[in-house]
PyMOL Python script that loads the backbone (N, CA, C, O; Angstrom):
from pymol import cmd

cmd.read_pdbstr("""\
ATOM      1  N   UNK A   1      50.704 -12.545 -54.098  1.00  0.00           N
ATOM      2  CA  UNK A   1      49.844 -12.279 -52.975  1.00  0.00           C
ATOM      3  C   UNK A   1      49.712 -10.786 -52.728  1.00  0.00           C
ATOM      4  O   UNK A   1      48.617 -10.312 -52.425  1.00  0.00           O
ATOM      5  N   UNK A   2      50.775 -10.046 -52.847  1.00  0.00           N
ATOM      6  CA  UNK A   2      50.736  -8.613 -52.646  1.00  0.00           C
ATOM      7  C   UNK A   2      49.881  -7.944 -53.704  1.00  0.00           C
ATOM      8  O   UNK A   2      49.234  -6.936 -53.420  1.00  0.00           O
ATOM      9  N   UNK A   3      49.859  -8.459 -54.874  1.00  0.00           N
ATOM     10  CA  UNK A   3      49.106  -7.851 -55.963  1.00  0.00           C
ATOM     11  C   UNK A   3      47.605  -7.951 -55.722  1.00  0.00           C
ATOM     12  O   UNK A   3      46.853  -7.119 -56.229  1.00  0.00           O
ATOM     13  N   UNK A   4      47.142  -8.952 -54.956  1.00  0.00           N
ATOM     14  CA  UNK A   4      45.709  -9.114 -54.734  1.00  0.00           C
ATOM     15  C   UNK A   4      45.179  -8.312 -53.545  1.00  0.00           C
ATOM     16  O   UNK A   4      43.967  -8.259 -53.333  1.00  0.00           O
ATOM     17  N   UNK A   5      46.062  -7.689 -52.769  1.00  0.00           N
ATOM     18  CA  UNK A   5      45.625  -6.923 -51.613  1.00  0.00           C
ATOM     19  C   UNK A   5      45.034  -5.592 -52.053  1.00  0.00           C
ATOM     20  O   UNK A   5      45.533  -4.937 -52.968  1.00  0.00           O
ATOM     21  N   UNK A   6      43.952  -5.212 -51.373  1.00  0.00           N
ATOM     22  CA  UNK A   6      43.315  -3.941 -51.702  1.00  0.00           C
ATOM     23  C   UNK A   6      44.158  -2.796 -51.147  1.00  0.00           C
ATOM     24  O   UNK A   6      44.698  -2.875 -50.044  1.00  0.00           O
ATOM     25  N   UNK A   7      44.252  -1.765 -51.918  1.00  0.00           N
ATOM     26  CA  UNK A   7      45.011  -0.595 -51.499  1.00  0.00           C
ATOM     27  C   UNK A   7      44.037   0.362 -50.825  1.00  0.00           C
ATOM     28  O   UNK A   7      43.020   0.738 -51.408  1.00  0.00           O
ATOM     29  N   UNK A   8      44.353   0.751 -49.601  1.00  0.00           N
ATOM     30  CA  UNK A   8      43.481   1.672 -48.876  1.00  0.00           C
ATOM     31  C   UNK A   8      43.745   3.091 -49.356  1.00  0.00           C
ATOM     32  O   UNK A   8      44.891   3.509 -49.526  1.00  0.00           O
ATOM     33  N   UNK A   9      42.661   3.814 -49.567  1.00  0.00           N
ATOM     34  CA  UNK A   9      42.804   5.192 -49.996  1.00  0.00           C
ATOM     35  C   UNK A   9      43.312   6.029 -48.830  1.00  0.00           C
ATOM     36  O   UNK A   9      42.879   5.854 -47.691  1.00  0.00           O
ATOM     37  N   UNK A  10      44.185   6.891 -49.111  1.00  0.00           N
ATOM     38  CA  UNK A  10      44.758   7.755 -48.084  1.00  0.00           C
ATOM     39  C   UNK A  10      43.950   9.040 -48.029  1.00  0.00           C
ATOM     40  O   UNK A  10      43.732   9.700 -49.044  1.00  0.00           O
ATOM     41  N   UNK A  11      43.508   9.384 -46.816  1.00  0.00           N
ATOM     42  CA  UNK A  11      42.732  10.599 -46.678  1.00  0.00           C
ATOM     43  C   UNK A  11      43.665  11.772 -46.440  1.00  0.00           C
ATOM     44  O   UNK A  11      44.675  11.661 -45.745  1.00  0.00           O
ATOM     45  N   UNK A  12      43.307  12.877 -47.025  1.00  0.00           N
ATOM     46  CA  UNK A  12      44.096  14.084 -46.833  1.00  0.00           C
ATOM     47  C   UNK A  12      43.477  14.887 -45.698  1.00  0.00           C
ATOM     48  O   UNK A  12      42.288  15.204 -45.727  1.00  0.00           O
ATOM     49  N   UNK A  13      44.283  15.209 -44.710  1.00  0.00           N
ATOM     50  CA  UNK A  13      43.809  16.012 -43.584  1.00  0.00           C
ATOM     51  C   UNK A  13      44.273  17.437 -43.802  1.00  0.00           C
ATOM     52  O   UNK A  13      45.430  17.782 -43.560  1.00  0.00           O
ATOM     53  N   UNK A  14      43.362  18.238 -44.257  1.00  0.00           N
ATOM     54  CA  UNK A  14      43.705  19.633 -44.491  1.00  0.00           C
ATOM     55  C   UNK A  14      43.629  20.385 -43.165  1.00  0.00           C
ATOM     56  O   UNK A  14      43.096  19.884 -42.175  1.00  0.00           O
ATOM     57  N   UNK A  15      44.167  21.581 -43.173  1.00  0.00           N
ATOM     58  CA  UNK A  15      44.100  22.408 -41.969  1.00  0.00           C
ATOM     59  C   UNK A  15      42.657  22.674 -41.572  1.00  0.00           C
ATOM     60  O   UNK A  15      42.328  22.709 -40.387  1.00  0.00           O
ATOM     61  N   UNK A  16      41.808  22.859 -42.557  1.00  0.00           N
ATOM     62  CA  UNK A  16      40.398  23.121 -42.270  1.00  0.00           C
ATOM     63  C   UNK A  16      39.742  21.926 -41.587  1.00  0.00           C
ATOM     64  O   UNK A  16      38.971  22.095 -40.642  1.00  0.00           O
ATOM     65  N   UNK A  17      40.047  20.717 -42.062  1.00  0.00           N
ATOM     66  CA  UNK A  17      39.472  19.523 -41.445  1.00  0.00           C
ATOM     67  C   UNK A  17      40.013  19.330 -40.039  1.00  0.00           C
ATOM     68  O   UNK A  17      39.269  18.924 -39.146  1.00  0.00           O
ATOM     69  N   UNK A  18      41.282  19.609 -39.825  1.00  0.00           N
ATOM     70  CA  UNK A  18      41.856  19.492 -38.486  1.00  0.00           C
ATOM     71  C   UNK A  18      41.234  20.520 -37.544  1.00  0.00           C
ATOM     72  O   UNK A  18      40.989  20.226 -36.374  1.00  0.00           O
ATOM     73  N   UNK A  19      40.978  21.726 -38.054  1.00  0.00           N
ATOM     74  CA  UNK A  19      40.318  22.746 -37.236  1.00  0.00           C
ATOM     75  C   UNK A  19      38.908  22.304 -36.865  1.00  0.00           C
ATOM     76  O   UNK A  19      38.471  22.494 -35.730  1.00  0.00           O
ATOM     77  N   UNK A  20      38.201  21.716 -37.819  1.00  0.00           N
ATOM     78  CA  UNK A  20      36.849  21.208 -37.530  1.00  0.00           C
ATOM     79  C   UNK A  20      36.897  20.116 -36.464  1.00  0.00           C
ATOM     80  O   UNK A  20      36.069  20.086 -35.554  1.00  0.00           O
ATOM     81  N   UNK A  21      37.874  19.222 -36.590  1.00  0.00           N
ATOM     82  CA  UNK A  21      38.021  18.155 -35.612  1.00  0.00           C
ATOM     83  C   UNK A  21      38.325  18.731 -34.232  1.00  0.00           C
ATOM     84  O   UNK A  21      37.750  18.288 -33.238  1.00  0.00           O
ATOM     85  N   UNK A  22      39.209  19.700 -34.161  1.00  0.00           N
ATOM     86  CA  UNK A  22      39.549  20.335 -32.891  1.00  0.00           C
ATOM     87  C   UNK A  22      38.332  21.014 -32.272  1.00  0.00           C
ATOM     88  O   UNK A  22      38.083  20.882 -31.074  1.00  0.00           O
ATOM     89  N   UNK A  23      37.577  21.741 -33.094  1.00  0.00           N
ATOM     90  CA  UNK A  23      36.382  22.421 -32.588  1.00  0.00           C
ATOM     91  C   UNK A  23      35.356  21.424 -32.069  1.00  0.00           C
ATOM     92  O   UNK A  23      34.735  21.643 -31.029  1.00  0.00           O
ATOM     93  N   UNK A  24      35.183  20.324 -32.800  1.00  0.00           N
ATOM     94  CA  UNK A  24      34.225  19.292 -32.366  1.00  0.00           C
ATOM     95  C   UNK A  24      34.674  18.654 -31.056  1.00  0.00           C
ATOM     96  O   UNK A  24      33.856  18.418 -30.167  1.00  0.00           O
ATOM     97  N   UNK A  25      35.962  18.375 -30.933  1.00  0.00           N
ATOM     98  CA  UNK A  25      36.475  17.775 -29.695  1.00  0.00           C
ATOM     99  C   UNK A  25      36.329  18.744 -28.529  1.00  0.00           C
ATOM    100  O   UNK A  25      35.963  18.331 -27.429  1.00  0.00           O
ATOM    101  N   UNK A  26      36.610  20.027 -28.752  1.00  0.00           N
ATOM    102  CA  UNK A  26      36.450  21.025 -27.693  1.00  0.00           C
ATOM    103  C   UNK A  26      34.998  21.118 -27.241  1.00  0.00           C
ATOM    104  O   UNK A  26      34.721  21.228 -26.047  1.00  0.00           O
ATOM    105  N   UNK A  27      34.074  21.073 -28.194  1.00  0.00           N
ATOM    106  CA  UNK A  27      32.653  21.123 -27.866  1.00  0.00           C
ATOM    107  C   UNK A  27      32.251  19.917 -27.014  1.00  0.00           C
ATOM    108  O   UNK A  27      31.502  20.052 -26.047  1.00  0.00           O
ATOM    109  N   UNK A  28      32.748  18.760 -27.378  1.00  0.00           N
ATOM    110  CA  UNK A  28      32.414  17.548 -26.623  1.00  0.00           C
ATOM    111  C   UNK A  28      33.012  17.578 -25.219  1.00  0.00           C
ATOM    112  O   UNK A  28      32.355  17.195 -24.251  1.00  0.00           O
ATOM    113  N   UNK A  29      34.246  18.029 -25.112  1.00  0.00           N
ATOM    114  CA  UNK A  29      34.864  18.106 -23.786  1.00  0.00           C
ATOM    115  C   UNK A  29      34.168  19.146 -22.910  1.00  0.00           C
ATOM    116  O   UNK A  29      34.074  18.970 -21.695  1.00  0.00           O
ATOM    117  N   UNK A  30      33.683  20.224 -23.516  1.00  0.00           N
ATOM    118  CA  UNK A  30      32.912  21.209 -22.748  1.00  0.00           C
ATOM    119  C   UNK A  30      31.650  20.574 -22.181  1.00  0.00           C
ATOM    120  O   UNK A  30      31.251  20.860 -21.052  1.00  0.00           O
ATOM    121  N   UNK A  31      31.022  19.702 -22.985  1.00  0.00           N
ATOM    122  CA  UNK A  31      29.840  18.980 -22.503  1.00  0.00           C
ATOM    123  C   UNK A  31      30.180  18.054 -21.341  1.00  0.00           C
ATOM    124  O   UNK A  31      29.419  17.947 -20.379  1.00  0.00           O
ATOM    125  N   UNK A  32      31.317  17.393 -21.436  1.00  0.00           N
ATOM    126  CA  UNK A  32      31.756  16.505 -20.349  1.00  0.00           C
ATOM    127  C   UNK A  32      32.035  17.318 -19.095  1.00  0.00           C
ATOM    128  O   UNK A  32      31.683  16.899 -17.992  1.00  0.00           O
ATOM    129  N   UNK A  33      32.665  18.478 -19.254  1.00  0.00           N
ATOM    130  CA  UNK A  33      32.934  19.345 -18.101  1.00  0.00           C
ATOM    131  C   UNK A  33      31.642  19.774 -17.424  1.00  0.00           C
ATOM    132  O   UNK A  33      31.570  19.800 -16.195  1.00  0.00           O
ATOM    133  N   UNK A  34      30.616  20.112 -18.210  1.00  0.00           N
ATOM    134  CA  UNK A  34      29.325  20.505 -17.632  1.00  0.00           C
ATOM    135  C   UNK A  34      28.704  19.350 -16.847  1.00  0.00           C
ATOM    136  O   UNK A  34      28.157  19.549 -15.762  1.00  0.00           O
ATOM    137  N   UNK A  35      28.794  18.145 -17.405  1.00  0.00           N
ATOM    138  CA  UNK A  35      28.233  16.984 -16.702  1.00  0.00           C
ATOM    139  C   UNK A  35      28.973  16.720 -15.400  1.00  0.00           C
ATOM    140  O   UNK A  35      28.349  16.361 -14.402  1.00  0.00           O
ATOM    141  N   UNK A  36      30.288  16.891 -15.390  1.00  0.00           N
ATOM    142  CA  UNK A  36      31.049  16.698 -14.157  1.00  0.00           C
ATOM    143  C   UNK A  36      30.658  17.726 -13.107  1.00  0.00           C
ATOM    144  O   UNK A  36      30.583  17.400 -11.922  1.00  0.00           O
ATOM    145  N   UNK A  37      30.408  18.959 -13.522  1.00  0.00           N
ATOM    146  CA  UNK A  37      29.969  19.986 -12.576  1.00  0.00           C
ATOM    147  C   UNK A  37      28.615  19.615 -11.981  1.00  0.00           C
ATOM    148  O   UNK A  37      28.380  19.831 -10.792  1.00  0.00           O
ATOM    149  N   UNK A  38      27.720  19.058 -12.802  1.00  0.00           N
ATOM    150  CA  UNK A  38      26.417  18.612 -12.286  1.00  0.00           C
ATOM    151  C   UNK A  38      26.598  17.500 -11.264  1.00  0.00           C
ATOM    152  O   UNK A  38      25.943  17.496 -10.222  1.00  0.00           O
ATOM    153  N   UNK A  39      27.485  16.558 -11.561  1.00  0.00           N
ATOM    154  CA  UNK A  39      27.730  15.442 -10.646  1.00  0.00           C
ATOM    155  C   UNK A  39      28.337  15.955  -9.340  1.00  0.00           C
ATOM    156  O   UNK A  39      27.986  15.471  -8.264  1.00  0.00           O
ATOM    157  N   UNK A  40      29.241  16.926  -9.425  1.00  0.00           N
ATOM    158  CA  UNK A  40      29.820  17.501  -8.206  1.00  0.00           C
ATOM    159  C   UNK A  40      28.737  18.128  -7.340  1.00  0.00           C
ATOM    160  O   UNK A  40      28.757  17.989  -6.117  1.00  0.00           O
ATOM    161  N   UNK A  41      27.787  18.821  -7.974  1.00  0.00           N
ATOM    162  CA  UNK A  41      26.688  19.421  -7.231  1.00  0.00           C
ATOM    163  C   UNK A  41      25.825  18.377  -6.553  1.00  0.00           C
ATOM    164  O   UNK A  41      25.421  18.545  -5.403  1.00  0.00           O
ATOM    165  N   UNK A  42      25.540  17.285  -7.277  1.00  0.00           N
ATOM    166  CA  UNK A  42      24.731  16.206  -6.699  1.00  0.00           C
ATOM    167  C   UNK A  42      25.453  15.552  -5.528  1.00  0.00           C
ATOM    168  O   UNK A  42      24.825  15.211  -4.526  1.00  0.00           O
ATOM    169  N   UNK A  43      26.756  15.376  -5.643  1.00  0.00           N
ATOM    170  CA  UNK A  43      27.533  14.776  -4.554  1.00  0.00           C
ATOM    171  C   UNK A  43      27.506  15.682  -3.332  1.00  0.00           C
ATOM    172  O   UNK A  43      27.396  15.201  -2.204  1.00  0.00           O
ATOM    173  N   UNK A  44      27.605  16.988  -3.549  1.00  0.00           N
ATOM    174  CA  UNK A  44      27.551  17.927  -2.421  1.00  0.00           C
ATOM    175  C   UNK A  44      26.194  17.837  -1.724  1.00  0.00           C
ATOM    176  O   UNK A  44      26.124  17.877  -0.496  1.00  0.00           O
ATOM    177  N   UNK A  45      25.114  17.716  -2.503  1.00  0.00           N
ATOM    178  CA  UNK A  45      23.776  17.569  -1.906  1.00  0.00           C
ATOM    179  C   UNK A  45      23.679  16.276  -1.103  1.00  0.00           C
ATOM    180  O   UNK A  45      23.129  16.270  -0.001  1.00  0.00           O
ATOM    181  N   UNK A  46      24.205  15.188  -1.641  1.00  0.00           N
ATOM    182  CA  UNK A  46      24.172  13.913  -0.933  1.00  0.00           C
ATOM    183  C   UNK A  46      24.965  13.980   0.371  1.00  0.00           C
ATOM    184  O   UNK A  46      24.542  13.430   1.388  1.00  0.00           O
ATOM    185  N   UNK A  47      26.102  14.646   0.339  1.00  0.00           N
ATOM    186  CA  UNK A  47      26.900  14.779   1.563  1.00  0.00           C
ATOM    187  C   UNK A  47      26.135  15.548   2.629  1.00  0.00           C
ATOM    188  O   UNK A  47      26.171  15.185   3.805  1.00  0.00           O
ATOM    189  N   UNK A  48      25.443  16.607   2.225  1.00  0.00           N
ATOM    190  CA  UNK A  48      24.661  17.390   3.185  1.00  0.00           C
ATOM    191  C   UNK A  48      23.548  16.535   3.779  1.00  0.00           C
ATOM    192  O   UNK A  48      23.295  16.589   4.983  1.00  0.00           O
ATOM    193  N   UNK A  49      22.882  15.747   2.940  1.00  0.00           N
ATOM    194  CA  UNK A  49      21.822  14.871   3.441  1.00  0.00           C
ATOM    195  C   UNK A  49      22.385  13.808   4.384  1.00  0.00           C
ATOM    196  O   UNK A  49      21.768  13.493   5.402  1.00  0.00           O
ATOM    197  N   UNK A  50      23.547  13.257   4.052  1.00  0.00           N
ATOM    198  CA  UNK A  50      24.156  12.235   4.899  1.00  0.00           C
ATOM    199  C   UNK A  50      24.575  12.817   6.241  1.00  0.00           C
ATOM    200  O   UNK A  50      24.411  12.172   7.276  1.00  0.00           O
ATOM    201  N   UNK A  51      25.116  14.036   6.232  1.00  0.00           N
ATOM    202  CA  UNK A  51      25.496  14.680   7.502  1.00  0.00           C
ATOM    203  C   UNK A  51      24.274  14.911   8.369  1.00  0.00           C
ATOM    204  O   UNK A  51      24.320  14.717   9.584  1.00  0.00           O
ATOM    205  N   UNK A  52      23.183  15.322   7.746  1.00  0.00           N
ATOM    206  CA  UNK A  52      21.944  15.543   8.496  1.00  0.00           C
ATOM    207  C   UNK A  52      21.432  14.231   9.082  1.00  0.00           C
ATOM    208  O   UNK A  52      21.014  14.186  10.238  1.00  0.00           O
ATOM    209  N   UNK A  53      21.465  13.172   8.291  1.00  0.00           N
ATOM    210  CA  UNK A  53      21.001  11.872   8.772  1.00  0.00           C
ATOM    211  C   UNK A  53      21.896  11.358   9.886  1.00  0.00           C
ATOM    212  O   UNK A  53      21.406  10.794  10.864  1.00  0.00           O
ATOM    213  N   UNK A  54      23.198  11.545   9.750  1.00  0.00           N
ATOM    214  CA  UNK A  54      24.129  11.102  10.782  1.00  0.00           C
ATOM    215  C   UNK A  54      23.860  11.846  12.090  1.00  0.00           C
ATOM    216  O   UNK A  54      23.851  11.240  13.162  1.00  0.00           O
ATOM    217  N   UNK A  55      23.642  13.145  12.001  1.00  0.00           N
ATOM    218  CA  UNK A  55      23.354  13.942  13.188  1.00  0.00           C
ATOM    219  C   UNK A  55      22.072  13.450  13.860  1.00  0.00           C
ATOM    220  O   UNK A  55      22.019  13.329  15.084  1.00  0.00           O
ATOM    221  N   UNK A  56      21.051  13.170  13.069  1.00  0.00           N
ATOM    222  CA  UNK A  56      19.782  12.679  13.605  1.00  0.00           C
ATOM    223  C   UNK A  56      19.959  11.321  14.280  1.00  0.00           C
ATOM    224  O   UNK A  56      19.387  11.071  15.341  1.00  0.00           O
ATOM    225  N   UNK A  57      20.755  10.441  13.659  1.00  0.00           N
ATOM    226  CA  UNK A  57      20.983   9.122  14.243  1.00  0.00           C
ATOM    227  C   UNK A  57      21.739   9.214  15.558  1.00  0.00           C
ATOM    228  O   UNK A  57      21.414   8.502  16.508  1.00  0.00           O
ATOM    229  N   UNK A  58      22.741  10.081  15.628  1.00  0.00           N
ATOM    230  CA  UNK A  58      23.510  10.238  16.864  1.00  0.00           C
ATOM    231  C   UNK A  58      22.597  10.734  17.981  1.00  0.00           C
ATOM    232  O   UNK A  58      22.644  10.221  19.099  1.00  0.00           O
ATOM    233  N   UNK A  59      21.773  11.726  17.680  1.00  0.00           N
ATOM    234  CA  UNK A  59      20.840  12.241  18.691  1.00  0.00           C
ATOM    235  C   UNK A  59      19.889  11.137  19.142  1.00  0.00           C
ATOM    236  O   UNK A  59      19.612  11.008  20.334  1.00  0.00           O
ATOM    237  N   UNK A  60      19.392  10.346  18.208  1.00  0.00           N
ATOM    238  CA  UNK A  60      18.494   9.242  18.553  1.00  0.00           C
ATOM    239  C   UNK A  60      19.171   8.203  19.427  1.00  0.00           C
ATOM    240  O   UNK A  60      18.580   7.739  20.401  1.00  0.00           O
ATOM    241  N   UNK A  61      20.414   7.825  19.095  1.00  0.00           N
ATOM    242  CA  UNK A  61      21.119   6.820  19.892  1.00  0.00           C
ATOM    243  C   UNK A  61      21.445   7.340  21.293  1.00  0.00           C
ATOM    244  O   UNK A  61      21.345   6.601  22.272  1.00  0.00           O
ATOM    245  N   UNK A  62      21.833   8.607  21.384  1.00  0.00           N
ATOM    246  CA  UNK A  62      22.114   9.185  22.697  1.00  0.00           C
ATOM    247  C   UNK A  62      20.838   9.209  23.536  1.00  0.00           C
ATOM    248  O   UNK A  62      20.863   8.891  24.725  1.00  0.00           O
ATOM    249  N   UNK A  63      19.731   9.586  22.914  1.00  0.00           N
ATOM    250  CA  UNK A  63      18.449   9.611  23.638  1.00  0.00           C
ATOM    251  C   UNK A  63      18.044   8.208  24.089  1.00  0.00           C
ATOM    252  O   UNK A  63      17.576   8.024  25.213  1.00  0.00           O
ATOM    253  N   UNK A  64      18.221   7.234  23.222  1.00  0.00           N
ATOM    254  CA  UNK A  64      17.888   5.852  23.569  1.00  0.00           C
ATOM    255  C   UNK A  64      18.759   5.357  24.717  1.00  0.00           C
ATOM    256  O   UNK A  64      18.258   4.738  25.656  1.00  0.00           O
ATOM    257  N   UNK A  65      20.059   5.625  24.645  1.00  0.00           N
ATOM    258  CA  UNK A  65      20.972   5.220  25.710  1.00  0.00           C
ATOM    259  C   UNK A  65      20.595   5.889  27.033  1.00  0.00           C
ATOM    260  O   UNK A  65      20.582   5.247  28.083  1.00  0.00           O
ATOM    261  N   UNK A  66      20.292   7.176  26.967  1.00  0.00           N
ATOM    262  CA  UNK A  66      19.922   7.904  28.188  1.00  0.00           C
ATOM    263  C   UNK A  66      18.638   7.334  28.786  1.00  0.00           C
ATOM    264  O   UNK A  66      18.534   7.193  30.004  1.00  0.00           O
ATOM    265  N   UNK A  67      17.665   7.006  27.943  1.00  0.00           N
ATOM    266  CA  UNK A  67      16.410   6.455  28.479  1.00  0.00           C
ATOM    267  C   UNK A  67      16.632   5.078  29.097  1.00  0.00           C
ATOM    268  O   UNK A  67      15.991   4.743  30.094  1.00  0.00           O
ATOM    269  N   UNK A  68      17.522   4.279  28.529  1.00  0.00           N
ATOM    270  CA  UNK A  68      17.834   2.971  29.109  1.00  0.00           C
ATOM    271  C   UNK A  68      18.516   3.150  30.463  1.00  0.00           C
ATOM    272  O   UNK A  68      18.172   2.460  31.423  1.00  0.00           O
ATOM    273  N   UNK A  69      19.475   4.062  30.550  1.00  0.00           N
ATOM    274  CA  UNK A  69      20.185   4.308  31.809  1.00  0.00           C
ATOM    275  C   UNK A  69      19.205   4.800  32.874  1.00  0.00           C
ATOM    276  O   UNK A  69      19.250   4.337  34.014  1.00  0.00           O
ATOM    277  N   UNK A  70      18.324   5.729  32.516  1.00  0.00           N
ATOM    278  CA  UNK A  70      17.353   6.252  33.478  1.00  0.00           C
ATOM    279  C   UNK A  70      16.404   5.148  33.926  1.00  0.00           C
ATOM    280  O   UNK A  70      16.044   5.079  35.101  1.00  0.00           O
ATOM    281  N   UNK A  71      15.998   4.289  33.003  1.00  0.00           N
ATOM    282  CA  UNK A  71      15.101   3.186  33.365  1.00  0.00           C
ATOM    283  C   UNK A  71      15.768   2.222  34.341  1.00  0.00           C
ATOM    284  O   UNK A  71      15.154   1.800  35.321  1.00  0.00           O
ATOM    285  N   UNK A  72      17.025   1.877  34.072  1.00  0.00           N
ATOM    286  CA  UNK A  72      17.746   0.956  34.957  1.00  0.00           C
ATOM    287  C   UNK A  72      17.950   1.603  36.326  1.00  0.00           C
ATOM    288  O   UNK A  72      17.754   0.947  37.348  1.00  0.00           O
ATOM    289  N   UNK A  73      18.336   2.862  36.363  1.00  0.00           N
ATOM    290  CA  UNK A  73      18.516   3.556  37.648  1.00  0.00           C
ATOM    291  C   UNK A  73      17.204   3.669  38.386  1.00  0.00           C
ATOM    292  O   UNK A  73      17.167   3.486  39.602  1.00  0.00           O
ATOM    293  N   UNK A  74      16.132   3.965  37.687  1.00  0.00           N
ATOM    294  CA  UNK A  74      14.831   4.067  38.314  1.00  0.00           C
ATOM    295  C   UNK A  74      14.386   2.745  38.896  1.00  0.00           C
ATOM    296  O   UNK A  74      13.870   2.697  40.012  1.00  0.00           O
ATOM    297  N   UNK A  75      14.580   1.672  38.151  1.00  0.00           N
ATOM    298  CA  UNK A  75      14.198   0.345  38.626  1.00  0.00           C
ATOM    299  C   UNK A  75      15.031  -0.042  39.836  1.00  0.00           C
ATOM    300  O   UNK A  75      14.520  -0.656  40.774  1.00  0.00           O
ATOM    301  N   UNK A  76      16.315   0.313  39.821  1.00  0.00           N
ATOM    302  CA  UNK A  76      17.203   0.002  40.947  1.00  0.00           C
ATOM    303  C   UNK A  76      16.747   0.772  42.187  1.00  0.00           C
ATOM    304  O   UNK A  76      16.686   0.207  43.279  1.00  0.00           O
ATOM    305  N   UNK A  77      16.436   2.028  42.027  1.00  0.00           N
ATOM    306  CA  UNK A  77      15.994   2.849  43.162  1.00  0.00           C
ATOM    307  C   UNK A  77      14.671   2.352  43.734  1.00  0.00           C
ATOM    308  O   UNK A  77      14.492   2.329  44.951  1.00  0.00           O
ATOM    309  N   UNK A  78      13.743   1.953  42.865  1.00  0.00           N
ATOM    310  CA  UNK A  78      12.438   1.491  43.313  1.00  0.00           C
ATOM    311  C   UNK A  78      12.583   0.198  44.115  1.00  0.00           C
ATOM    312  O   UNK A  78      11.910   0.014  45.129  1.00  0.00           O
ATOM    313  N   UNK A  79      13.464  -0.698  43.657  1.00  0.00           N
ATOM    314  CA  UNK A  79      13.639  -1.963  44.368  1.00  0.00           C
ATOM    315  C   UNK A  79      14.376  -1.787  45.688  1.00  0.00           C
ATOM    316  O   UNK A  79      14.249  -2.616  46.589  1.00  0.00           O
ATOM    317  N   UNK A  80      15.146  -0.710  45.805  1.00  0.00           N
ATOM    318  CA  UNK A  80      15.882  -0.452  47.047  1.00  0.00           C
ATOM    319  C   UNK A  80      15.000   0.113  48.148  1.00  0.00           C
ATOM    320  O   UNK A  80      15.331   0.013  49.329  1.00  0.00           O
ATOM    321  N   UNK A  81      13.871   0.710  47.759  1.00  0.00           N
ATOM    322  CA  UNK A  81      12.988   1.314  48.757  1.00  0.00           C
ATOM    323  C   UNK A  81      12.131   0.312  49.381  1.00  0.00           C
ATOM    324  O   UNK A  81      11.322   0.645  50.248  1.00  0.00           O
TER     325      UNK A  81
END
""", "prot")
cmd.dss("prot")
cmd.show_as("cartoon", "prot")
cmd.util.cbc("prot")
cmd.orient("prot")
């Protein structure tokens, strides 16, 4: 059974090939780092937009609450007269 098994060729990893592999991996990781920086920038933009929207919503809710309170007080005063 052992005699019928195919023998896999062994590849020789020379220093030059290892250097090429290292350079290729460094290039790829540099690309990943650039993409992460882009994503960080996009997240910062989204946070700024969300803060702006939150501020607008709070102002709107406070205004709505104030108008309801003024309406109820006004109606109460009118009925008392």
